[in-house]
N, C-alpha and C positions, 0 to 999 in steps of 0.2 A: 276169783271169788266159785277156788277150786275147781278150775275148765283146762282144759292144754291149747295153752294161749300157741304154740310151733307149731300149728297146726297151719296148711293154707288152703281157701277155696278156693278158685276161677271160677267164669262161664265153662269156659271152655269152649271146644270148639260146636255144638249145639245151644251155647250162645252167641258167638260169632255171627251163622250161621238166620237164627231169631233177628239179629237184630241185621244184619240184609237182608233178611225180607221184607222189615218191616220199613226199611231205610227204603227201598226200591219201590213198596206200594206209597207209600206218604210224596216219591220221586214220581210215579205218573198218573198221582190225581193234581199232583199241583198242575201238572203240564197241561193235563182236560180241561180243568179249571181255568186256566190261565187262556187256551185255548178260544173255548170258550163263553169268556167274556171280553173277547175278543167280537166276537161273533154278534154281543149283548149291543159294542157302544157302536157299530157302524153300522149296527141294523139304527138305532135311535138317529144318527145322525141320517141315513139311507130317512129315515121320517121324517125330518125336519126340513129337510128338501126340495121333501115333494112334495110339503104341504107348502113350503113358499113357492114353487112352482104351480102353483094350486091357485094362491089366489094372487100372482106375478100372469097367467091366465086368464082369471076372470077377469082382473089391471084390463091389459092389451085385448081380449081375444084372442088371444096368438089359441095356438093346440099347447097340451099342459108337457108334450112333449121340445114343441120348442124354449119353452120357458126355462125350463129344465137343463136345458143344454147353454141356453144365454148366464145364468144364475154361475152355472159352472165354469164357461169361458169369462166371468166376472173376478168369480172366487181366482181362477186361474191368470189373469195378471193382478188382483193384488197378492198373490201368492209370488210375485216377479219383485212387483217392486219391493217389498220387503225383503225381497236376501239379497234387491240391486241394494241395499241402505245398504 
């Protein structure tokens, strides 16, 4: 349509630098998000374990700490049995 079709344009070094910077920023954001999500998962698991320990301590009359230790021991035994299968 009347234009010069022999002209080629590229992004050049500045395009590469900007693209690299955006990729680096995304990588850092994803890494940070992954770290924070792991903390949330562990916190939820800890809260569930604490609730179980409180219920067990109310049933048995033991301290919450002792009930938590017993729950952890039971879970370790279950994991050991599963690994043996």
